[in-house]
Backbone bond lengths (Angstrom), bond angles and torsions (degrees), N, CA, C in turn:
res aa  C-N    CA-C-N  psi(-1)  N-CA   C-N-CA  omega(-1)  CA-C   N-CA-C  phi
1 X - - - 1.457 - - 1.528 108.25 -
2 X 1.323 115.18 137.51 1.459 121.00 179.11 1.518 109.15 -127.88
3 X 1.325 115.41 157.84 1.463 121.57 177.22 1.515 109.16 -92.30
4 X 1.343 115.54 131.25 1.452 121.98 179.88 1.525 109.93 -127.02
5 X 1.327 114.71 161.02 1.459 121.56 172.74 1.518 106.83 -133.37
6 X 1.335 115.78 138.10 1.451 120.73 178.17 1.521 109.05 -127.28
7 X 1.326 115.16 137.85 1.459 121.74 173.36 1.523 106.99 -112.37
8 X 1.323 115.71 123.67 1.456 122.30 175.62 1.528 107.97 -103.41
9 X 1.326 116.98 138.78 1.463 121.06 170.37 1.527 106.66 -123.86
10 X 1.333 114.83 109.35 1.457 121.29 -179.86 1.519 111.04 -93.79
11 X 1.319 115.69 155.37 1.455 121.89 173.16 1.524 108.93 -56.88
12 X 1.315 117.39 135.12 1.467 120.95 -177.20 1.530 112.30 -68.13
13 X 1.315 118.28 -13.58 1.461 121.87 179.22 1.543 111.90 -80.43
14 X 1.323 118.07 -13.52 1.468 121.22 178.60 1.528 108.14 -75.90
15 X 1.345 118.09 127.32 1.473 119.71 179.92 1.530 111.23 -65.81
16 X 1.324 115.78 158.74 1.471 122.88 -178.44 1.528 111.29 -52.91
17 X 1.348 116.98 -43.95 1.462 120.60 -179.45 1.525 110.84 -63.23
18 X 1.326 116.64 -37.92 1.457 121.25 179.12 1.517 111.95 -64.49
19 X 1.328 116.56 -39.92 1.463 121.41 177.79 1.517 109.71 -62.64
20 X 1.335 116.93 -45.70 1.462 120.79 -179.54 1.529 111.43 -62.79
21 X 1.337 117.08 -40.48 1.467 120.54 178.17 1.527 111.24 -63.10
22 X 1.327 116.58 -41.92 1.461 120.33 -179.73 1.525 111.20 -65.48
23 X 1.338 115.85 -42.82 1.467 120.10 178.68 1.530 110.03 -60.50
24 X 1.331 116.99 -44.26 1.464 120.72 178.87 1.522 111.20 -61.34
25 X 1.333 116.43 -41.84 1.468 120.37 179.84 1.533 110.71 -65.38
26 X 1.339 117.57 -44.54 1.469 120.43 177.71 1.522 111.14 -59.45
27 X 1.321 115.47 -46.42 1.460 119.74 -176.33 1.521 112.10 -70.24
28 X 1.332 116.33 -28.16 1.464 119.62 175.51 1.529 110.16 -65.35
29 X 1.333 116.67 -41.20 1.469 120.69 176.82 1.523 110.03 -61.85
30 X 1.319 115.77 -41.18 1.463 120.46 -178.05 1.524 112.51 -68.53
31 X 1.328 117.16 -39.39 1.470 120.52 -173.84 1.521 114.13 -93.88
32 X 1.331 118.29 -2.39 1.466 119.16 -179.05 1.525 110.18 -60.74
33 X 1.298 115.23 139.82 1.459 120.64 -179.77 1.518 113.19 78.13
34 X 1.315 117.08 8.34 1.459 120.16 177.81 1.504 114.87 69.04
35 X 1.335 117.42 17.72 1.458 119.63 -176.14 1.522 113.80 -84.01
36 X 1.334 118.23 -13.33 1.467 121.15 -179.71 1.521 109.71 -143.27
37 X 1.336 115.12 163.12 1.461 120.71 179.23 1.527 108.96 -140.37
38 X 1.341 116.47 131.73 1.455 122.11 175.48 1.531 106.65 -81.38
39 X 1.333 117.68 123.05 1.461 120.59 -176.38 1.524 112.73 -102.96
40 X 1.324 118.98 -23.48 1.472 121.43 179.35 1.522 109.13 -157.56
41 X 1.324 115.38 147.75 1.456 121.61 177.77 1.524 107.80 -141.86
42 X 1.323 116.91 126.64 1.457 121.42 -177.45 1.528 109.00 -133.87
43 X 1.323 115.88 116.81 1.461 121.92 -179.99 1.528 108.32 -93.69
44 X 1.327 116.83 112.07 1.472 121.49 -178.53 1.517 111.70 -85.07
45 X 1.323 117.80 -14.39 1.467 120.72 179.79 1.519 112.68 78.94
46 X 1.338 115.41 -161.10 1.464 122.02 -176.95 1.534 110.15 -73.92
47 X 1.311 116.34 132.56 1.472 123.49 177.25 1.518 108.86 -139.01
48 X 1.315 114.92 153.65 1.455 119.98 175.71 1.521 108.57 -77.61
49 X 1.325 115.98 137.33 1.454 121.12 178.56 1.527 109.83 -79.65
50 X 1.314 116.77 151.86 1.466 121.28 178.77 1.533 110.46 -68.47
51 X 1.316 117.25 -28.77 1.448 122.90 177.75 1.526 107.52 -151.61
52 X 1.332 118.24 153.72 1.475 119.88 -178.77 1.532 111.74 -63.15
53 X 1.322 115.00 138.74 1.461 122.67 174.37 1.517 106.46 -124.89
54 X 1.330 116.37 119.99 1.479 121.74 -176.71 1.530 111.02 50.64
55 X 1.310 115.40 43.76 1.480 123.97 177.65 1.525 113.00 65.30
56 X 1.319 118.35 17.42 1.465 122.75 176.32 1.522 108.48 -104.23
57 X 1.333 116.18 140.75 1.462 120.70 178.32 1.523 112.25 -108.85
58 X 1.338 117.38 -10.18 1.464 122.44 177.89 1.518 109.03 -126.90
59 X 1.327 115.05 154.23 1.455 120.42 177.37 1.518 110.31 -147.56
60 X 1.310 115.21 160.83 1.467 121.93 177.99 1.527 107.16 -99.42
61 X 1.338 116.57 115.10 1.457 122.03 -176.39 1.525 111.23 -95.49
62 X 1.327 115.77 136.38 1.468 122.77 173.62 1.524 106.71 -137.67
63 X 1.334 116.31 132.73 1.461 121.90 178.75 1.525 107.87 -116.92
64 X 1.318 116.19 132.80 1.461 120.64 178.69 1.526 109.19 -131.84
65 X 1.311 114.92 147.66 1.462 120.99 173.31 1.517 107.41 -118.00
66 X 1.337 115.06 142.72 1.454 118.87 -179.60 1.521 110.04 -151.61
67 X 1.318 114.26 160.09 1.456 122.50 175.33 1.511 106.73 -113.99
68 X 1.331 116.61 128.54 1.465 120.17 -176.87 1.519 110.25 -158.21
69 X 1.332 115.90 156.01 1.464 118.61 170.97 1.534 108.83 -76.77
70 X 1.290 117.10 154.08 1.468 121.68 -178.48 1.532 111.92 -59.53
71 X 1.336 117.59 -28.26 1.469 121.04 -178.16 1.522 112.47 -67.55
72 X 1.336 117.73 -19.46 1.463 121.14 -178.80 1.534 112.51 -80.61
73 X 1.317 117.88 -18.27 1.469 120.73 -173.40 1.526 115.51 -71.86
74 X 1.322 121.47 -39.24 1.471 118.95 -177.43 1.528 113.81 -58.31
75 X 1.327 118.12 -46.12 1.470 120.69 179.34 1.531 111.02 -66.02
76 X 1.325 116.46 -40.36 1.461 121.73 177.62 1.537 110.05 -59.96
77 X 1.318 117.53 -47.71 1.469 120.89 179.49 1.526 111.72 -65.72
78 X 1.315 117.32 -35.27 1.464 119.96 178.38 1.527 110.49 -61.21
79 X 1.327 116.25 -43.76 1.465 121.07 -179.34 1.523 111.16 -64.80
80 X 1.326 117.71 -45.11 1.467 118.58 -176.23 1.524 111.72 -74.27
81 X 1.327 117.92 -27.81 1.471 120.49 176.98 1.523 112.34 -66.46
82 X 1.325 117.25 -26.85 1.464 121.66 -178.22 1.527 113.49 -78.01
83 X 1.322 118.46 -11.21 1.464 122.59 -176.60 1.528 110.19 -87.14
84 X 1.337 116.29 115.75 1.464 121.37 -179.05 1.526 113.15 -71.95
85 X 1.330 118.22 -19.61 1.461 120.94 179.26 1.529 112.59 -79.86
86 X 1.303 117.73 -10.23 1.451 121.95 177.95 1.528 107.75 -92.69
87 X 1.348 115.86 110.62 1.457 120.01 -177.79 1.524 112.08 -72.25
88 X 1.329 116.42 -46.27 1.462 122.10 -179.92 1.527 109.67 -150.50
89 X 1.325 115.52 157.39 1.457 121.14 170.91 1.521 107.31 -148.96
90 X 1.319 115.21 156.65 1.457 120.33 176.98 1.519 108.26 -146.21
91 X 1.325 116.04 125.56 1.463 121.95 176.79 1.525 107.55 -109.12
92 X 1.325 115.73 127.62 1.460 120.97 178.37 1.522 109.65 -133.11
93 X 1.314 116.42 158.54 1.455 120.54 172.35 1.519 107.99 -68.71
94 X 1.315 116.65 134.87 1.458 121.03 -179.43 1.516 109.03 -94.99
95 X 1.311 115.82 118.21 1.458 119.78 -177.87 1.519 111.97 -121.43
96 X 1.336 117.78 21.54 1.456 118.47 -178.12 1.507 112.65 -167.23
97 X 1.320 115.07 -152.29 1.451 122.85 -178.91 1.529 110.60 -71.13
98 X 1.356 117.17 158.53 1.461 119.93 177.14 1.518 111.25 -60.13
99 X 1.307 115.79 144.78 1.446 121.74 177.44 1.519 108.67 -71.49
100 X 1.324 117.21 136.54 1.462 121.61 -179.53 1.520 109.06 -120.64
101 X 1.322 116.81 142.36 1.460 118.89 178.06 1.521 110.03 -69.32
102 X 1.324 116.35 139.87 1.463 121.44 177.19 1.520 107.55 -123.39
103 X 1.319 115.82 121.01 1.456 119.07 178.36 1.515 108.88 -94.84
104 X 1.319 116.59 156.10 1.450 120.62 178.17 1.516 110.72 -63.11
105 X 1.324 118.03 -34.91 1.464 121.49 -178.98 1.529 110.35 -63.10
106 X 1.332 117.95 -44.12 1.467 119.52 -179.40 1.520 110.49 -69.66
107 X 1.330 117.83 -33.27 1.459 120.75 178.05 1.528 110.46 -65.83
108 X 1.353 117.28 -40.14 1.464 120.95 178.63 1.526 110.85 -65.17
109 X 1.331 117.54 -37.93 1.464 121.13 178.14 1.521 109.57 -64.53
110 X 1.339 117.96 -44.11 1.457 121.12 178.43 1.522 111.32 -63.00
111 X 1.334 117.48 -39.17 1.462 120.66 178.18 1.522 111.02 -63.21
112 X 1.329 117.19 -40.92 1.465 120.01 178.94 1.520 110.86 -66.14
113 X 1.318 117.70 -37.34 1.465 120.70 177.63 1.523 110.39 -63.27
114 X 1.339 116.22 -41.59 1.455 119.91 178.38 1.524 110.67 -63.07
115 X 1.331 117.58 -40.03 1.468 121.33 178.38 1.519 110.50 -64.24
116 X 1.334 118.12 -40.65 1.464 122.05 179.03 1.525 110.50 -63.76
117 X 1.324 117.22 -38.02 1.462 120.90 179.31 1.522 111.14 -66.19
118 X 1.323 117.42 -31.91 1.458 121.40 -179.13 1.521 112.48 -75.48
119 X 1.341 118.80 -15.24 1.454 122.32 -179.75 1.516 112.11 -75.69
120 X 1.329 117.98 -14.13 1.448 121.27 179.65 1.530 109.60 -92.22
121 X 1.358 116.63 142.29 1.456 118.70 176.10 1.524 109.93 -86.21
122 X 1.338 117.81 -174.06 1.456 121.11 -175.31 1.529 112.64 -62.59
123 X 1.343 118.68 -28.01 1.468 121.33 -178.40 1.521 111.42 -77.71
124 X 1.328 118.41 -6.04 1.453 121.81 -178.96 1.524 113.14 85.70
125 X 1.344 116.31 7.10 1.465 119.56 179.43 1.516 109.04 -99.86
126 X 1.335 115.06 149.14 1.468 119.79 178.03 1.513 110.15 -68.19
127 X 1.338 114.78 140.14 1.459 119.45 173.85 1.516 107.97 -83.99
128 X 1.310 117.98 139.93 1.471 121.46 179.24 1.499 111.42 -111.24
């Protein structure tokens, strides 16, 4: 058994309920017979795509982590490849912490905090 992570990018026109139903169906195929286990599921919601895919500029991102034997992946990939509402997917070996969405706004806030920390000298007093 190995740890994997998959990122799904669904067409932004698919309603939230439809995305959840598809995820459940995919994961049911993966876990049937007790051969795999879903360990984490994170719905990132609507995001802008880096480049248009099938004339779409936005997609619904979902990240899942699971443990499965390698033999379970071919059937799982066959099922998800047949779904026209899934724009892209990527399965990778998971070797660390769950992937978290990072927005540019939160990155700018963290950068400003780092700059504020650098304004203090070693004594903890502000430099003037």
